[in-house]
C-alpha positions as CSV (number, residue, x, y, z in Angstrom):
1,M,10.8,-6.0,-6.3
2,R,10.9,-9.4,-7.0
3,I,10.8,-10.1,-3.2
4,S,7.9,-7.5,-2.2
5,A,6.0,-9.4,-4.8
6,L,7.3,-13.2,-3.9
7,A,6.5,-11.6,0.1
8,V,2.3,-10.9,-1.3
9,V,2.3,-14.3,-2.9
10,V,3.1,-16.2,-0.3
11,A,1.0,-14.7,2.3
12,A,-1.9,-15.0,0.1
13,A,-1.6,-18.7,-0.6
14,A,-1.1,-18.8,3.4
15,A,-4.2,-16.8,4.1
16,L,-6.1,-19.2,1.9
17,A,-5.2,-22.1,3.0
18,A,-5.7,-21.2,6.1
19,G,-9.6,-20.5,5.4
20,G,-9.3,-16.9,3.9
21,A,-11.0,-15.6,0.8
22,L,-10.9,-12.7,-1.9
23,R,-14.3,-12.3,-0.2
24,N,-12.8,-11.4,3.1
25,L,-11.6,-8.1,1.4
26,P,-13.1,-4.9,3.1
27,R,-15.6,-3.2,0.3
28,E,-14.4,0.3,0.9
29,P,-11.1,0.5,-0.6
30,P,-7.9,1.9,0.9
31,R,-7.9,5.6,1.7
32,R,-5.8,7.3,-1.6
33,W,-5.9,4.2,-3.3
34,W,-4.9,5.7,-6.3
35,L,-1.2,7.0,-5.2
36,V,-0.4,3.2,-5.5
37,P,-0.9,3.1,-9.3
38,L,0.6,6.3,-10.0
39,A,3.5,5.2,-8.3
40,V,4.3,2.4,-10.3
41,V,3.8,4.4,-13.3
42,V,6.1,7.4,-12.2
43,L,8.1,4.4,-11.5
44,A,7.5,2.9,-15.0
45,T,9.2,6.6,-16.5
46,A,11.7,7.0,-13.8
47,T,14.2,5.5,-16.4
48,V,13.9,8.7,-18.1
49,L,14.4,11.0,-14.9
50,P,15.8,9.7,-11.9
51,V,14.3,11.9,-9.7
52,L,10.6,10.3,-10.5
53,T,12.0,7.2,-8.4
54,V,12.0,9.5,-5.2
55,V,8.2,11.0,-6.5
56,A,6.9,7.7,-6.5
57,L,8.6,6.4,-3.3
58,V,6.9,9.9,-1.8
59,A,3.1,8.8,-3.2
60,L,3.7,5.3,-1.7
61,V,4.6,6.7,1.7
62,A,1.5,9.3,1.5
63,F,-0.7,6.0,0.6
64,A,1.0,3.9,3.9
65,V,0.3,7.4,5.9
66,S,-3.4,7.9,4.9
67,N,-3.9,3.7,5.9
68,L,-1.8,3.3,9.0
69,R,-5.0,2.3,10.5
70,M,-4.9,-1.2,8.8
71,M,-2.5,-3.9,10.3
72,G,1.0,-4.0,9.3
73,M,0.6,-0.6,6.8
74,A,3.5,0.9,10.0
75,V,5.8,-1.6,8.7
76,V,5.3,-1.0,5.3
77,L,5.9,2.5,6.1
78,V,9.1,1.6,8.5
79,G,10.7,0.2,5.0
80,L,9.7,2.8,2.3
81,V,10.8,5.9,4.6
82,L,14.0,3.9,4.5
83,N,14.9,3.5,1.0
84,L,13.6,6.9,0.7
85,A,16.5,8.4,3.1
86,V,19.4,6.5,1.5
87,I,18.1,7.7,-1.7
88,V,17.2,11.4,-1.1
89,A,21.3,11.0,1.0
90,N,22.8,10.0,-2.4
91,G,20.8,11.0,-5.5
92,A,20.5,7.2,-6.2
93,M,20.3,3.6,-4.3
94,P,24.1,2.7,-3.7
95,V,24.8,-0.7,-4.5
96,D,27.7,-2.5,-3.1
97,P,29.3,-5.0,-5.7
98,A,30.2,-7.7,-3.0
99,A,26.7,-8.4,-3.0
100,V,26.0,-8.1,-6.4
101,V,28.6,-11.0,-6.6
102,A,27.3,-12.6,-3.9
103,A,23.8,-12.8,-5.4
104,G,25.5,-14.6,-8.5
105,L,24.8,-11.8,-10.6
106,A,28.0,-10.6,-12.1
107,D,31.5,-12.0,-11.7
108,E,34.4,-9.2,-10.2
109,D,35.6,-9.2,-13.8
110,D,32.0,-8.4,-15.4
111,M,31.0,-5.5,-13.0
112,E,31.6,-2.4,-15.1
113,M,29.5,-4.2,-17.5
114,L,26.2,-4.5,-15.3
115,A,23.8,-1.9,-16.0
116,L,22.1,-0.6,-12.3
117,G,19.7,1.6,-14.1
118,T,19.1,5.4,-13.0
119,A,18.1,5.1,-9.8
120,R,20.6,2.9,-8.9
121,R,24.5,3.6,-8.7
122,W,27.1,1.8,-7.7
123,Q,28.4,2.4,-3.7
124,Q,31.3,4.6,-3.3
125,P,33.4,5.6,0.1
126,G,31.4,9.0,0.8
127,D,27.9,7.5,0.6
128,R,25.5,8.7,3.4
129,I,23.9,5.6,5.5
130,S,25.0,3.3,2.8
131,A,23.8,0.0,5.0
132,L,21.1,1.3,3.7
133,G,21.7,0.7,0.4
134,D,21.7,-2.3,-1.6
135,V,23.4,-4.8,0.3
136,V,21.7,-7.8,0.7
137,P,22.3,-10.5,-1.4
138,V,19.4,-12.9,-2.5
139,A,20.5,-15.0,-4.3
140,A,17.5,-17.7,-4.7
141,L,15.6,-14.3,-6.6
142,G,18.7,-13.2,-8.3
143,E,19.0,-9.6,-7.1
144,V,20.5,-7.5,-4.2
145,V,17.9,-5.9,-1.7
146,S,18.5,-3.4,0.9
147,F,17.0,-3.4,4.2
148,G,14.3,-1.1,3.7
149,D,13.2,-3.3,1.1
150,L,13.1,-6.9,3.5
151,I,11.2,-4.6,6.0
152,L,9.0,-3.4,3.2
153,A,8.0,-6.8,2.2
154,A,7.6,-8.3,5.3
155,G,5.0,-5.7,5.8
156,L,3.5,-6.1,3.0
157,A,2.9,-10.2,3.6
158,D,1.2,-8.8,7.0
159,V,-0.7,-6.6,5.0
160,T,-1.8,-9.3,2.8
161,F,-2.3,-12.2,5.4
162,R,-4.2,-9.8,7.4
163,L,-7.0,-9.1,4.4
164,L,-7.0,-12.2,3.1
165,R,-7.9,-13.8,6.5
166,P,-11.0,-15.3,7.8
167,A,-13.4,-13.1,9.0
168,R,-13.7,-12.9,12.8
169,S,-16.8,-11.4,14.6
170,R,-16.1,-7.8,15.2
171,S,-19.0,-7.5,17.4
172,R,-18.5,-7.6,21.1
173,L,-20.9,-8.7,23.0
174,A,-20.9,-7.6,27.1
175,P,-20.3,-10.7,28.9
176,A,-24.6,-10.7,30.2
177,R,-25.4,-10.2,27.2
178,R,-23.5,-13.1,25.7
179,R,-24.7,-15.4,28.7
180,A,-28.1,-14.2,28.3
181,A,-27.7,-14.9,24.5
182,R,-26.8,-18.9,25.2
183,H,-29.7,-19.2,27.2
184,G,-31.9,-17.9,24.9
185,R,-33.5,-15.3,27.0
186,R,-32.7,-11.1,27.2
187,P,-30.2,-10.0,29.8
188,V,-32.3,-9.1,33.2
189,L,-30.9,-5.1,33.9
190,P,-31.1,-4.2,37.6
191,T,-32.9,-1.8,38.6
192,P,-31.9,1.3,40.3
193,S,-32.2,1.7,44.0
194,P,-34.9,4.2,44.7
195,A,-34.0,8.0,45.8
196,R,-33.9,8.8,49.3
């Protein structure tokens, strides 16, 4: 999705402008990092078998769950789960025709000629949780996205910014040690009272 890619680029630019750098990235890769390229490959082949979209989303959900310790990853997880839920509930991502027109992708007369791909289909009256489908027009990017996509983009931006921002001191000195360090001497520990 272009909106997710744009969110990552904008967040990276903001982090770098704030003094962040690529060297601030953690030295250890995220847990189960290989699930991300696997999901990308599976999504690329999802045009042959639509169920592969679900497989790819499940892999991304597993990656997000494995890395919940990373700030912002919980938001990424919410976006992925919302998209997965609506696809599983309907067999594909329902697309609102009115949102397609509002995004400037097609006129009402040209809707039938528009190819949605195998993982999407036009919204129908009997769809479940259709409000979570592709119903949000983003004319500036020329696409229609879901609320899950918007949440996912916000989460990816948050994760990206936090990974690249200037590194802060992780050590938490006790107040006595901090005062002692300022004055260039070791902290004096209280002497235990003699046993009676």
